[in-house]
N, CA, C, O and the ligand as a Tripos MOL2 file, in Angstrom:
@<TRIPOS>MOLECULE
protein
  305   303    77     0     0
PROTEIN
NO_CHARGES

@<TRIPOS>ATOM
      1 N          21.8670   16.1930   37.3010 N.3       1 MET1
      2 CA         20.7020   15.3520   37.2430 C.3       1 MET1
      3 C          21.0180   13.9300   37.9560 C.2       1 MET1
      4 O          22.0940   13.3770   37.7280 O.2       1 MET1
      5 N          20.1730   13.4170   38.7210 N.am      2 ARG2
      6 CA         20.2470   12.1500   39.2780 C.3       2 ARG2
      7 C          20.2350   10.9160   38.3580 C.2       2 ARG2
      8 O          19.3630   10.8710   37.4890 O.2       2 ARG2
      9 N          21.0410   10.0040   38.4590 N.am      3 PRO3
     10 CA         21.0910    8.9410   37.4010 C.3       3 PRO3
     11 C          19.6810    8.2450   37.3690 C.2       3 PRO3
     12 O          19.2310    7.8290   36.3010 O.2       3 PRO3
     13 N          19.0380    8.1320   38.4660 N.am      4 ASP4
     14 CA         17.7540    7.3410   38.4740 C.3       4 ASP4
     15 C          16.7440    8.2010   37.6620 C.2       4 ASP4
     16 O          15.9170    7.6670   36.9250 O.2       4 ASP4
     17 N          16.8280    9.4490   37.8060 N.am      5 VAL5
     18 CA         15.9290   10.3130   37.0940 C.3       5 VAL5
     19 C          16.1900   10.2570   35.5370 C.2       5 VAL5
     20 O          15.3080   10.1570   34.6840 O.2       5 VAL5
     21 N          17.4860   10.3360   35.3180 N.am      6 LEU6
     22 CA         17.9870    9.9760   33.9220 C.3       6 LEU6
     23 C          17.4510    8.7350   33.2320 C.2       6 LEU6
     24 O          17.0170    8.7010   32.0810 O.2       6 LEU6
     25 N          17.5390    7.6940   34.1010 N.am      7 LEU7
     26 CA         17.1150    6.4260   33.5930 C.3       7 LEU7
     27 C          15.6780    6.3770   33.3910 C.2       7 LEU7
     28 O          15.2250    5.7680   32.4220 O.2       7 LEU7
     29 N          14.8870    6.9950   34.2640 N.am      8 ALA8
     30 CA         13.4560    6.9750   34.1220 C.3       8 ALA8
     31 C          13.0300    7.7850   32.8400 C.2       8 ALA8
     32 O          12.0570    7.4930   32.1460 O.2       8 ALA8
     33 N          13.8800    8.8320   32.6180 N.am      9 GLY9
     34 CA         13.4610    9.6830   31.4200 C.3       9 GLY9
     35 C          13.8860    8.8830   30.2110 C.2       9 GLY9
     36 O          13.1500    8.8690   29.2250 O.2       9 GLY9
     37 N          14.9900    8.2370   30.2220 N.am     10 TYR10
     38 CA         15.2960    7.3560   29.1110 C.3      10 TYR10
     39 C          14.2660    6.3470   28.8430 C.2      10 TYR10
     40 O          13.8190    6.1610   27.7110 O.2      10 TYR10
     41 N          13.8660    5.6610   29.9380 N.am     11 MET11
     42 CA         12.8620    4.5930   29.7310 C.3      11 MET11
     43 C          11.5510    5.1670   29.1280 C.2      11 MET11
     44 O          10.9290    4.5330   28.2760 O.2      11 MET11
     45 N          11.1640    6.3110   29.5590 N.am     12 THR12
     46 CA          9.9030    6.9310   29.1320 C.3      12 THR12
     47 C          10.0350    7.2460   27.5660 C.2      12 THR12
     48 O           9.1130    7.0720   26.7680 O.2      12 THR12
     49 N          11.2170    7.6990   27.2580 N.am     13 VAL13
     50 CA         11.4860    8.1460   25.8650 C.3      13 VAL13
     51 C          11.3730    6.8840   24.8730 C.2      13 VAL13
     52 O          10.8190    6.8910   23.7740 O.2      13 VAL13
     53 N          11.9980    5.8290   25.4790 N.am     14 MET14
     54 CA         11.9730    4.5160   24.6680 C.3      14 MET14
     55 C          10.5180    3.9630   24.5300 C.2      14 MET14
     56 O          10.0810    3.4750   23.4880 O.2      14 MET14
     57 N           9.8080    4.0940   25.7080 N.am     15 LEU15
     58 CA          8.4640    3.6090   25.7160 C.3      15 LEU15
     59 C           7.6090    4.3050   24.7090 C.2      15 LEU15
     60 O           6.8390    3.6930   23.9700 O.2      15 LEU15
     61 N           7.7880    5.8020   24.6970 N.am     16 LEU16
     62 CA          6.9880    6.5590   23.8380 C.3      16 LEU16
     63 C           7.3520    6.2850   22.3410 C.2      16 LEU16
     64 O           6.5030    6.3470   21.4510 O.2      16 LEU16
     65 N           8.7110    5.9670   22.1100 N.am     17 ALA17
     66 CA          9.1110    5.7110   20.7250 C.3      17 ALA17
     67 C           8.4420    4.3570   20.2840 C.2      17 ALA17
     68 O           7.9640    4.2710   19.1530 O.2      17 ALA17
     69 N           8.4050    3.3950   21.0800 N.am     18 LEU18
     70 CA          7.7340    2.1050   20.8790 C.3      18 LEU18
     71 C           6.2790    2.3950   20.5590 C.2      18 LEU18
     72 O           5.7950    1.9700   19.5100 O.2      18 LEU18
     73 N           5.6040    3.0630   21.3750 N.am     19 VAL19
     74 CA          4.1180    3.3960   21.2420 C.3      19 VAL19
     75 C           3.9810    4.0690   19.8080 C.2      19 VAL19
     76 O           3.1570    3.6550   18.9930 O.2      19 VAL19
     77 N           4.7940    5.0770   19.5630 N.am     20 VAL20
     78 CA          4.6510    5.6980   18.2410 C.3      20 VAL20
     79 C           4.8150    4.8490   17.1150 C.2      20 VAL20
     80 O           4.1190    4.9910   16.1100 O.2      20 VAL20
     81 N           5.8300    3.8370   17.2340 N.am     21 LEU21
     82 CA          6.1710    2.8880   16.0960 C.3      21 LEU21
     83 C           4.9090    1.9800   15.9780 C.2      21 LEU21
     84 O           4.4490    1.6730   14.8780 O.2      21 LEU21
     85 N           4.4000    1.5890   17.0880 N.am     22 TRP22
     86 CA          3.3540    0.7350   17.0310 C.3      22 TRP22
     87 C           2.0800    1.1990   16.3960 C.2      22 TRP22
     88 O           1.3950    0.5040   15.6460 O.2      22 TRP22
     89 N           1.7900    2.5590   16.7940 N.am     23 ILE23
     90 CA          0.6960    3.2490   16.2180 C.3      23 ILE23
     91 C           0.8730    3.4300   14.6380 C.2      23 ILE23
     92 O          -0.0360    3.1170   13.8700 O.2      23 ILE23
     93 N           2.0760    3.9430   14.2000 N.am     24 ALA24
     94 CA          2.2940    4.1280   12.9100 C.3      24 ALA24
     95 C           2.2910    2.8460   12.1190 C.2      24 ALA24
     96 O           1.8750    2.8910   10.9600 O.2      24 ALA24
     97 N           2.7530    1.6000   12.6780 N.am     25 ASN25
     98 CA          2.5820    0.4530   12.0700 C.3      25 ASN25
     99 C           1.0800   -0.0240   11.8130 C.2      25 ASN25
    100 O           0.6850   -0.4260   10.7190 O.2      25 ASN25
    101 N           0.2870    0.0740   12.9720 N.am     26 SER26
    102 CA         -1.0400   -0.4160   12.9010 C.3      26 SER26
    103 C          -1.8410    0.5800   11.8520 C.2      26 SER26
    104 O          -2.7280    0.1060   11.1420 O.2      26 SER26
    105 N          -1.5330    1.8120   11.7920 N.am     27 MET27
    106 CA         -2.1820    2.7560   10.7670 C.3      27 MET27
    107 C          -1.9130    2.2310    9.3850 C.2      27 MET27
    108 O          -2.7920    2.0910    8.5340 O.2      27 MET27
    109 N          -0.6240    1.9480    9.2160 N.am     28 ARG28
    110 CA         -0.2470    1.5660    7.8320 C.3      28 ARG28
    111 C          -0.8150    0.2790    7.4710 C.2      28 ARG28
    112 O          -1.0890    0.0800    6.2870 O.2      28 ARG28
    113 N          -1.0270   -0.6220    8.3460 N.am     29 ARG29
    114 CA         -1.5750   -1.8890    8.1220 C.3      29 ARG29
    115 C          -3.0580   -1.6440    7.8720 C.2      29 ARG29
    116 O          -3.5630   -2.3040    6.9650 O.2      29 ARG29
    117 N          -3.8400   -0.7780    8.5560 N.am     30 ARG30
    118 CA         -5.2750   -0.5050    8.4230 C.3      30 ARG30
    119 C          -5.4600    0.0300    6.9780 C.2      30 ARG30
    120 O          -6.3230   -0.4160    6.2230 O.2      30 ARG30
    121 N          -4.5450    1.0680    6.6260 N.am     31 ARG31
    122 CA         -4.7960    1.6520    5.3330 C.3      31 ARG31
    123 C          -4.4640    0.6400    4.1780 C.2      31 ARG31
    124 O          -4.9880    0.7540    3.0700 O.2      31 ARG31
    125 N          -3.6230   -0.2950    4.4690 N.am     32 PHE32
    126 CA         -3.3610   -1.3460    3.6060 C.3      32 PHE32
    127 C          -4.5630   -2.1540    3.3700 C.2      32 PHE32
    128 O          -4.9440   -2.4810    2.2470 O.2      32 PHE32
    129 N          -5.2040   -2.4930    4.5780 N.am     33 LEU33
    130 CA         -6.3670   -3.4640    4.4920 C.3      33 LEU33
    131 C          -7.6450   -2.8320    3.7590 C.2      33 LEU33
    132 O          -8.2720   -3.4090    2.8710 O.2      33 LEU33
    133 N          -7.9320   -1.5660    4.2630 N.am     34 SER34
    134 CA         -9.1550   -1.0240    3.8360 C.3      34 SER34
    135 C          -8.8050    0.0320    2.6630 C.2      34 SER34
    136 O          -9.6610    0.8290    2.2790 O.2      34 SER34
    137 N          -7.5780    0.0010    2.1440 N.am     35 GLY35
    138 CA         -7.2460    0.8780    1.2010 C.3      35 GLY35
    139 C          -8.0120    0.6900   -0.2030 C.2      35 GLY35
    140 O          -8.9950   -0.0500   -0.2380 O.2      35 GLY35
    141 N          -7.6000    1.3080   -1.2790 N.am     36 PRO36
    142 CA         -8.4150    1.1710   -2.4480 C.3      36 PRO36
    143 C          -8.5220   -0.3460   -2.8340 C.2      36 PRO36
    144 O          -7.6690   -1.1720   -2.5090 O.2      36 PRO36
    145 N          -9.5540   -0.6080   -3.4980 N.am     37 ALA37
    146 CA         -9.7350   -2.0250   -3.8840 C.3      37 ALA37
    147 C          -8.5680   -2.3630   -4.6800 C.2      37 ALA37
    148 O          -7.7230   -1.5420   -5.0390 O.2      37 ALA37
    149 N          -8.5540   -3.7550   -4.9730 N.am     38 GLU38
    150 CA         -7.4170   -4.3400   -5.6980 C.3      38 GLU38
    151 C          -7.2180   -3.5830   -7.0540 C.2      38 GLU38
    152 O          -8.1300   -2.9530   -7.5890 O.2      38 GLU38
    153 N          -6.1780   -3.6740   -7.4780 N.am     39 ASP39
    154 CA         -5.8530   -3.1170   -8.8910 C.3      39 ASP39
    155 C          -6.7340   -3.7580   -9.9090 C.2      39 ASP39
    156 O          -7.0990   -4.9330   -9.8610 O.2      39 ASP39
    157 N          -7.0640   -2.8470  -10.8850 N.am     40 ARG40
    158 CA         -7.8990   -3.5090  -11.9180 C.3      40 ARG40
    159 C          -6.9890   -4.3810  -12.8480 C.2      40 ARG40
    160 O          -5.8100   -4.0720  -13.0230 O.2      40 ARG40
    161 N          -7.5240   -5.4150  -13.4070 N.am     41 VAL41
    162 CA         -6.7650   -6.3360  -14.2760 C.3      41 VAL41
    163 C          -7.0290   -5.9930  -15.6060 C.2      41 VAL41
    164 O          -8.2000   -5.7880  -15.9240 O.2      41 VAL41
    165 N          -6.0690   -5.8900  -16.4970 N.am     42 PHE42
    166 CA         -6.2630   -5.5770  -17.9110 C.3      42 PHE42
    167 C          -5.6980   -6.7420  -18.7250 C.2      42 PHE42
    168 O          -4.6990   -7.3490  -18.3390 O.2      42 PHE42
    169 N          -6.3310   -7.0440  -19.8350 N.am     43 ARG43
    170 CA         -5.6870   -7.9990  -20.7070 C.3      43 ARG43
    171 C          -5.5120   -7.3770  -22.1070 C.2      43 ARG43
    172 O          -6.4830   -6.9540  -22.7340 O.2      43 ARG43
    173 N          -4.3910   -7.3340  -22.5320 N.am     44 CYS44
    174 CA         -4.1230   -6.6400  -23.9060 C.3      44 CYS44
    175 C          -4.7450   -7.4310  -24.9450 C.2      44 CYS44
    176 O          -4.5130   -8.6370  -25.0350 O.2      44 CYS44
    177 N          -5.5360   -6.8110  -25.7480 N.am     45 LEU45
    178 CA         -6.1490   -7.4210  -26.9730 C.3      45 LEU45
    179 C          -5.2290   -7.6430  -28.0260 C.2      45 LEU45
    180 O          -5.4810   -8.4490  -28.9220 O.2      45 LEU45
    181 N          -4.1930   -6.9940  -27.9860 N.am     46 LYS46
    182 CA         -3.0600   -7.0120  -29.1660 C.3      46 LYS46
    183 C          -2.1370   -8.1160  -29.0290 C.2      46 LYS46
    184 O          -1.9590   -8.9820  -29.8850 O.2      46 LYS46
    185 N          -1.4780   -8.0290  -27.7500 N.am     47 CYS47
    186 CA         -0.3360   -9.0130  -27.4340 C.3      47 CYS47
    187 C          -0.7180  -10.0100  -26.3850 C.2      47 CYS47
    188 O           0.0810  -10.9160  -26.1440 O.2      47 CYS47
    189 N          -1.9570   -9.9380  -25.6730 N.am     48 GLY48
    190 CA         -2.3130  -10.8950  -24.6660 C.3      48 GLY48
    191 C          -1.7000  -10.8060  -23.3710 C.2      48 GLY48
    192 O          -1.9610  -11.6200  -22.4850 O.2      48 GLY48
    193 N          -0.8630   -9.8150  -23.2160 N.am     49 SER49
    194 CA         -0.2920   -9.5220  -21.8600 C.3      49 SER49
    195 C          -1.3280   -9.1600  -20.8120 C.2      49 SER49
    196 O          -2.1540   -8.2920  -21.0930 O.2      49 SER49
    197 N          -1.3500   -9.7580  -19.6180 N.am     50 VAL50
    198 CA         -2.1230   -9.4110  -18.4900 C.3      50 VAL50
    199 C          -1.4030   -8.5790  -17.5750 C.2      50 VAL50
    200 O          -0.2560   -8.8780  -17.2450 O.2      50 VAL50
    201 N          -2.0360   -7.4580  -17.0950 N.am     51 TYR51
    202 CA         -1.2800   -6.5020  -16.1290 C.3      51 TYR51
    203 C          -2.3570   -5.8160  -15.3890 C.2      51 TYR51
    204 O          -3.5510   -5.9360  -15.6650 O.2      51 TYR51
    205 N          -1.8400   -5.0330  -14.3610 N.am     52 THR52
    206 CA         -2.8690   -4.4930  -13.4580 C.3      52 THR52
    207 C          -2.5000   -2.8940  -13.4780 C.2      52 THR52
    208 O          -1.3620   -2.4530  -13.6390 O.2      52 THR52
    209 N          -3.4970   -2.2380  -13.3130 N.am     53 ASP53
    210 CA         -3.3950   -0.6990  -12.9580 C.3      53 ASP53
    211 C          -4.3550   -0.2190  -11.9650 C.2      53 ASP53
    212 O          -5.1300   -0.9960  -11.4090 O.2      53 ASP53
    213 N          -4.3310    0.9970  -11.7310 N.am     54 ASP54
    214 CA         -5.1570    1.6450  -10.7040 C.3      54 ASP54
    215 C          -6.5640    1.2140  -10.9160 C.2      54 ASP54
    216 O          -6.9750    1.0160  -12.0590 O.2      54 ASP54
    217 N          -7.4190    1.0380   -9.7390 N.am     55 PRO55
    218 CA         -8.7320    0.6320   -9.9920 C.3      55 PRO55
    219 C          -9.6780    1.7460  -10.5320 C.2      55 PRO55
    220 O         -10.7930    1.4320  -10.9480 O.2      55 PRO55
    221 N          -9.2630    3.0200  -10.5350 N.am     56 ASP56
    222 CA        -10.0220    4.1130  -10.9300 C.3      56 ASP56
    223 C          -9.8880    4.4560  -12.5140 C.2      56 ASP56
    224 O         -10.4470    5.4160  -13.0460 O.2      56 ASP56
    225 N          -9.1040    3.5700  -13.1420 N.am     57 VAL57
    226 CA         -8.9790    4.0180  -14.5760 C.3      57 VAL57
    227 C          -9.7120    3.0840  -15.4710 C.2      57 VAL57
    228 O          -9.7750    1.9100  -15.1060 O.2      57 VAL57
    229 N         -10.2490    3.4170  -16.5360 N.am     58 ASP58
    230 CA        -11.0650    2.6380  -17.3360 C.3      58 ASP58
    231 C         -10.2290    2.0700  -18.4820 C.2      58 ASP58
    232 O         -10.4050    0.9520  -18.9660 O.2      58 ASP58
    233 N          -9.3790    2.8770  -18.8350 N.am     59 LEU59
    234 CA         -8.4090    2.4070  -20.0700 C.3      59 LEU59
    235 C          -7.0780    2.5370  -19.4610 C.2      59 LEU59
    236 O          -6.7640    3.4970  -18.7570 O.2      59 LEU59
    237 N          -6.2410    1.4770  -19.7650 N.am     60 SER60
    238 CA         -4.8650    1.4910  -19.3860 C.3      60 SER60
    239 C          -3.9190    1.1760  -20.4790 C.2      60 SER60
    240 O          -4.3640    0.4200  -21.3420 O.2      60 SER60
    241 N          -2.6930    1.6030  -20.6220 N.am     61 ARG61
    242 CA         -1.8830    1.4360  -21.6130 C.3      61 ARG61
    243 C          -1.1790   -0.0090  -21.3080 C.2      61 ARG61
    244 O          -0.7890   -0.2630  -20.1680 O.2      61 ARG61
    245 N          -1.0440   -0.8790  -22.3070 N.am     62 CYS62
    246 CA         -0.3350   -2.0140  -22.2390 C.3      62 CYS62
    247 C           1.2230   -1.7130  -22.0050 C.2      62 CYS62
    248 O           1.8060   -0.9520  -22.7770 O.2      62 CYS62
    249 N           1.7980   -2.2340  -21.0800 N.am     63 PRO63
    250 CA          3.3230   -2.1490  -20.8500 C.3      63 PRO63
    251 C           4.0390   -2.7540  -21.8870 C.2      63 PRO63
    252 O           5.1560   -2.3140  -22.1610 O.2      63 PRO63
    253 N           3.5200   -3.7880  -22.5660 N.am     64 GLN64
    254 CA          4.4280   -4.5500  -23.5330 C.3      64 GLN64
    255 C           4.3730   -3.7660  -24.9000 C.2      64 GLN64
    256 O           5.4150   -3.4940  -25.4970 O.2      64 GLN64
    257 N           3.0910   -3.3990  -25.3960 N.am     65 CYS65
    258 CA          3.1180   -3.0010  -26.6950 C.3      65 CYS65
    259 C           2.4110   -1.4620  -26.8070 C.2      65 CYS65
    260 O           2.3850   -0.8710  -27.8870 O.2      65 CYS65
    261 N           1.8730   -0.9140  -25.6370 N.am     66 GLY66
    262 CA          1.3840    0.3240  -25.7360 C.3      66 GLY66
    263 C           0.0170    0.4870  -26.2100 C.2      66 GLY66
    264 O          -0.4260    1.6260  -26.3560 O.2      66 GLY66
    265 N          -0.7560   -0.6200  -26.4850 N.am     67 LYS67
    266 CA         -2.0970   -0.4910  -26.9230 C.3      67 LYS67
    267 C          -3.0330   -0.1280  -25.6720 C.2      67 LYS67
    268 O          -2.7870   -0.6260  -24.5730 O.2      67 LYS67
    269 N          -4.0050    0.6640  -25.8400 N.am     68 MET68
    270 CA         -4.9790    1.0490  -24.8160 C.3      68 MET68
    271 C          -6.0810   -0.0890  -24.7100 C.2      68 MET68
    272 O          -6.7590   -0.4330  -25.6790 O.2      68 MET68
    273 N          -6.1900   -0.6120  -23.5050 N.am     69 ASN69
    274 CA         -7.1670   -1.6010  -23.1630 C.3      69 ASN69
    275 C          -8.1810   -1.3430  -22.2610 C.2      69 ASN69
    276 O          -7.9280   -0.5760  -21.3310 O.2      69 ASN69
    277 N          -9.3800   -1.8800  -22.3640 N.am     70 GLU70
    278 CA        -10.4050   -1.8040  -21.3600 C.3      70 GLU70
    279 C         -10.1800   -2.7600  -20.2680 C.2      70 GLU70
    280 O          -9.5430   -3.7840  -20.5140 O.2      70 GLU70
    281 N         -10.6560   -2.5260  -19.0340 N.am     71 SER71
    282 CA        -10.4980   -3.4890  -17.9040 C.3      71 SER71
    283 C         -11.0050   -4.8880  -18.2990 C.2      71 SER71
    284 O         -11.8890   -5.0980  -19.1290 O.2      71 SER71
    285 N         -10.3530   -5.7830  -17.6220 N.am     72 PHE72
    286 CA        -10.7620   -7.2280  -17.7720 C.3      72 PHE72
    287 C         -11.1430   -7.7050  -16.5730 C.2      72 PHE72
    288 O         -10.3420   -7.5950  -15.6440 O.2      72 PHE72
    289 N         -12.3920   -8.3110  -16.3500 N.am     73 ASP73
    290 CA        -12.7750   -8.7470  -15.0000 C.3      73 ASP73
    291 C         -12.7910  -10.2530  -15.0290 C.2      73 ASP73
    292 O         -13.4730  -10.8620  -15.8530 O.2      73 ASP73
    293 N         -11.9860  -10.8980  -14.0620 N.am     74 PHE74
    294 CA        -11.8200  -12.2860  -14.0010 C.3      74 PHE74
    295 C         -13.1710  -12.8170  -13.4830 C.2      74 PHE74
    296 O         -13.5590  -13.9260  -13.8500 O.2      74 PHE74
    297 N         -13.8170  -12.1430  -12.7370 N.am     75 ARG75
    298 CA        -15.1000  -12.6680  -12.0840 C.3      75 ARG75
    299 C         -16.2210  -12.6960  -13.0050 C.2      75 ARG75
    300 O         -17.1580  -13.4640  -12.7860 O.2      75 ARG75
    301 N         -16.2130  -11.9190  -14.0310 N.am     76 ALA76
    302 CA        -17.4120  -11.8200  -15.0720 C.3      76 ALA76
    303 C         -17.5160  -13.1700  -15.7400 C.2      76 ALA76
    304 O         -18.3740  -13.3690  -16.6000 O.2      76 ALA76
    305 ZN          0.0530   -5.3260  -25.5140 Zn       77 ZN77
@<TRIPOS>BOND
     1     1     2 1
     2     2     3 1
     3     3     4 2
     4     3     5 am
     5     5     6 1
     6     6     7 1
     7     7     8 2
     8     7     9 am
     9     9    10 1
    10    10    11 1
    11    11    12 2
    12    11    13 am
    13    13    14 1
    14    14    15 1
    15    15    16 2
    16    15    17 am
    17    17    18 1
    18    18    19 1
    19    19    20 2
    20    19    21 am
    21    21    22 1
    22    22    23 1
    23    23    24 2
    24    23    25 am
    25    25    26 1
    26    26    27 1
    27    27    28 2
    28    27    29 am
    29    29    30 1
    30    30    31 1
    31    31    32 2
    32    31    33 am
    33    33    34 1
    34    34    35 1
    35    35    36 2
    36    35    37 am
    37    37    38 1
    38    38    39 1
    39    39    40 2
    40    39    41 am
    41    41    42 1
    42    42    43 1
    43    43    44 2
    44    43    45 am
    45    45    46 1
    46    46    47 1
    47    47    48 2
    48    47    49 am
    49    49    50 1
    50    50    51 1
    51    51    52 2
    52    51    53 am
    53    53    54 1
    54    54    55 1
    55    55    56 2
    56    55    57 am
    57    57    58 1
    58    58    59 1
    59    59    60 2
    60    59    61 am
    61    61    62 1
    62    62    63 1
    63    63    64 2
    64    63    65 am
    65    65    66 1
    66    66    67 1
    67    67    68 2
    68    67    69 am
    69    69    70 1
    70    70    71 1
    71    71    72 2
    72    71    73 am
    73    73    74 1
    74    74    75 1
    75    75    76 2
    76    75    77 am
    77    77    78 1
    78    78    79 1
    79    79    80 2
    80    79    81 am
    81    81    82 1
    82    82    83 1
    83    83    84 2
    84    83    85 am
    85    85    86 1
    86    86    87 1
    87    87    88 2
    88    87    89 am
    89    89    90 1
    90    90    91 1
    91    91    92 2
    92    91    93 am
    93    93    94 1
    94    94    95 1
    95    95    96 2
    96    95    97 am
    97    97    98 1
    98    98    99 1
    99    99   100 2
   100    99   101 am
   101   101   102 1
   102   102   103 1
   103   103   104 2
   104   103   105 am
   105   105   106 1
   106   106   107 1
   107   107   108 2
   108   107   109 am
   109   109   110 1
   110   110   111 1
   111   111   112 2
   112   111   113 am
   113   113   114 1
   114   114   115 1
   115   115   116 2
   116   115   117 am
   117   117   118 1
   118   118   119 1
   119   119   120 2
   120   119   121 am
   121   121   122 1
   122   122   123 1
   123   123   124 2
   124   123   125 am
   125   125   126 1
   126   126   127 1
   127   127   128 2
   128   127   129 am
   129   129   130 1
   130   130   131 1
   131   131   132 2
   132   131   133 am
   133   133   134 1
   134   134   135 1
   135   135   136 2
   136   135   137 am
   137   137   138 1
   138   138   139 1
   139   139   140 2
   140   139   141 am
   141   141   142 1
   142   142   143 1
   143   143   144 2
   144   143   145 am
   145   145   146 1
   146   146   147 1
   147   147   148 2
   148   147   149 am
   149   149   150 1
   150   150   151 1
   151   151   152 2
   152   151   153 am
   153   153   154 1
   154   154   155 1
   155   155   156 2
   156   155   157 am
   157   157   158 1
   158   158   159 1
   159   159   160 2
   160   159   161 am
   161   161   162 1
   162   162   163 1
   163   163   164 2
   164   163   165 am
   165   165   166 1
   166   166   167 1
   167   167   168 2
   168   167   169 am
   169   169   170 1
   170   170   171 1
   171   171   172 2
   172   171   173 am
   173   173   174 1
   174   174   175 1
   175   175   176 2
   176   175   177 am
   177   177   178 1
   178   178   179 1
   179   179   180 2
   180   179   181 am
   181   181   182 1
   182   182   183 1
   183   183   184 2
   184   183   185 am
   185   185   186 1
   186   186   187 1
   187   187   188 2
   188   187   189 am
   189   189   190 1
   190   190   191 1
   191   191   192 2
   192   191   193 am
   193   193   194 1
   194   194   195 1
   195   195   196 2
   196   195   197 am
   197   197   198 1
   198   198   199 1
   199   199   200 2
   200   199   201 am
   201   201   202 1
   202   202   203 1
   203   203   204 2
   204   203   205 am
   205   205   206 1
   206   206   207 1
   207   207   208 2
   208   207   209 am
   209   209   210 1
   210   210   211 1
   211   211   212 2
   212   211   213 am
   213   213   214 1
   214   214   215 1
   215   215   216 2
   216   215   217 am
   217   217   218 1
   218   218   219 1
   219   219   220 2
   220   219   221 am
   221   221   222 1
   222   222   223 1
   223   223   224 2
   224   223   225 am
   225   225   226 1
   226   226   227 1
   227   227   228 2
   228   227   229 am
   229   229   230 1
   230   230   231 1
   231   231   232 2
   232   231   233 am
   233   233   234 1
   234   234   235 1
   235   235   236 2
   236   235   237 am
   237   237   238 1
   238   238   239 1
   239   239   240 2
   240   239   241 am
   241   241   242 1
   242   242   243 1
   243   243   244 2
   244   243   245 am
   245   245   246 1
   246   246   247 1
   247   247   248 2
   248   247   249 am
   249   249   250 1
   250   250   251 1
   251   251   252 2
   252   251   253 am
   253   253   254 1
   254   254   255 1
   255   255   256 2
   256   255   257 am
   257   257   258 1
   258   258   259 1
   259   259   260 2
   260   259   261 am
   261   261   262 1
   262   262   263 1
   263   263   264 2
   264   263   265 am
   265   265   266 1
   266   266   267 1
   267   267   268 2
   268   267   269 am
   269   269   270 1
   270   270   271 1
   271   271   272 2
   272   271   273 am
   273   273   274 1
   274   274   275 1
   275   275   276 2
   276   275   277 am
   277   277   278 1
   278   278   279 1
   279   279   280 2
   280   279   281 am
   281   281   282 1
   282   282   283 1
   283   283   284 2
   284   283   285 am
   285   285   286 1
   286   286   287 1
   287   287   288 2
   288   287   289 am
   289   289   290 1
   290   290   291 1
   291   291   292 2
   292   291   293 am
   293   293   294 1
   294   294   295 1
   295   295   296 2
   296   295   297 am
   297   297   298 1
   298   298   299 1
   299   299   300 2
   300   299   301 am
   301   301   302 1
   302   302   303 1
   303   303   304 2
@<TRIPOS>SUBSTRUCTURE
     1 MET1         2 RESIDUE 1 A MET
     2 ARG2         6 RESIDUE 1 A ARG
     3 PRO3        10 RESIDUE 1 A PRO
     4 ASP4        14 RESIDUE 1 A ASP
     5 VAL5        18 RESIDUE 1 A VAL
     6 LEU6        22 RESIDUE 1 A LEU
     7 LEU7        26 RESIDUE 1 A LEU
     8 ALA8        30 RESIDUE 1 A ALA
     9 GLY9        34 RESIDUE 1 A GLY
    10 TYR10       38 RESIDUE 1 A TYR
    11 MET11       42 RESIDUE 1 A MET
    12 THR12       46 RESIDUE 1 A THR
    13 VAL13       50 RESIDUE 1 A VAL
    14 MET14       54 RESIDUE 1 A MET
    15 LEU15       58 RESIDUE 1 A LEU
    16 LEU16       62 RESIDUE 1 A LEU
    17 ALA17       66 RESIDUE 1 A ALA
    18 LEU18       70 RESIDUE 1 A LEU
    19 VAL19       74 RESIDUE 1 A VAL
    20 VAL20       78 RESIDUE 1 A VAL
    21 LEU21       82 RESIDUE 1 A LEU
    22 TRP22       86 RESIDUE 1 A TRP
    23 ILE23       90 RESIDUE 1 A ILE
    24 ALA24       94 RESIDUE 1 A ALA
    25 ASN25       98 RESIDUE 1 A ASN
    26 SER26      102 RESIDUE 1 A SER
    27 MET27      106 RESIDUE 1 A MET
    28 ARG28      110 RESIDUE 1 A ARG
    29 ARG29      114 RESIDUE 1 A ARG
    30 ARG30      118 RESIDUE 1 A ARG
    31 ARG31      122 RESIDUE 1 A ARG
    32 PHE32      126 RESIDUE 1 A PHE
    33 LEU33      130 RESIDUE 1 A LEU
    34 SER34      134 RESIDUE 1 A SER
    35 GLY35      138 RESIDUE 1 A GLY
    36 PRO36      142 RESIDUE 1 A PRO
    37 ALA37      146 RESIDUE 1 A ALA
    38 GLU38      150 RESIDUE 1 A GLU
    39 ASP39      154 RESIDUE 1 A ASP
    40 ARG40      158 RESIDUE 1 A ARG
    41 VAL41      162 RESIDUE 1 A VAL
    42 PHE42      166 RESIDUE 1 A PHE
    43 ARG43      170 RESIDUE 1 A ARG
    44 CYS44      174 RESIDUE 1 A CYS
    45 LEU45      178 RESIDUE 1 A LEU
    46 LYS46      182 RESIDUE 1 A LYS
    47 CYS47      186 RESIDUE 1 A CYS
    48 GLY48      190 RESIDUE 1 A GLY
    49 SER49      194 RESIDUE 1 A SER
    50 VAL50      198 RESIDUE 1 A VAL
    51 TYR51      202 RESIDUE 1 A TYR
    52 THR52      206 RESIDUE 1 A THR
    53 ASP53      210 RESIDUE 1 A ASP
    54 ASP54      214 RESIDUE 1 A ASP
    55 PRO55      218 RESIDUE 1 A PRO
    56 ASP56      222 RESIDUE 1 A ASP
    57 VAL57      226 RESIDUE 1 A VAL
    58 ASP58      230 RESIDUE 1 A ASP
    59 LEU59      234 RESIDUE 1 A LEU
    60 SER60      238 RESIDUE 1 A SER
    61 ARG61      242 RESIDUE 1 A ARG
    62 CYS62      246 RESIDUE 1 A CYS
    63 PRO63      250 RESIDUE 1 A PRO
    64 GLN64      254 RESIDUE 1 A GLN
    65 CYS65      258 RESIDUE 1 A CYS
    66 GLY66      262 RESIDUE 1 A GLY
    67 LYS67      266 RESIDUE 1 A LYS
    68 MET68      270 RESIDUE 1 A MET
    69 ASN69      274 RESIDUE 1 A ASN
    70 GLU70      278 RESIDUE 1 A GLU
    71 SER71      282 RESIDUE 1 A SER
    72 PHE72      286 RESIDUE 1 A PHE
    73 ASP73      290 RESIDUE 1 A ASP
    74 PHE74      294 RESIDUE 1 A PHE
    75 ARG75      298 RESIDUE 1 A ARG
    76 ALA76      302 RESIDUE 1 A ALA
    77 ZN77       305 GROUP 0 **** ****
């Protein structure tokens, strides 16, 4: 194989790798931006600990004392 063909192939592979990385990166960023809403904030009624959990749960267990708490909305 001629060295210039080899070089051209090498450049093409590098370019493709860059494009793939760029696409993967932008997809990850988009998923991050439009992903599930912010985590729900919970405040423990027993020990006062404030923590977060998935937005689709209504009750979450306190990591400090284990009490189940309802979601707490700062904006309310
Ligand atoms: Zn607690």
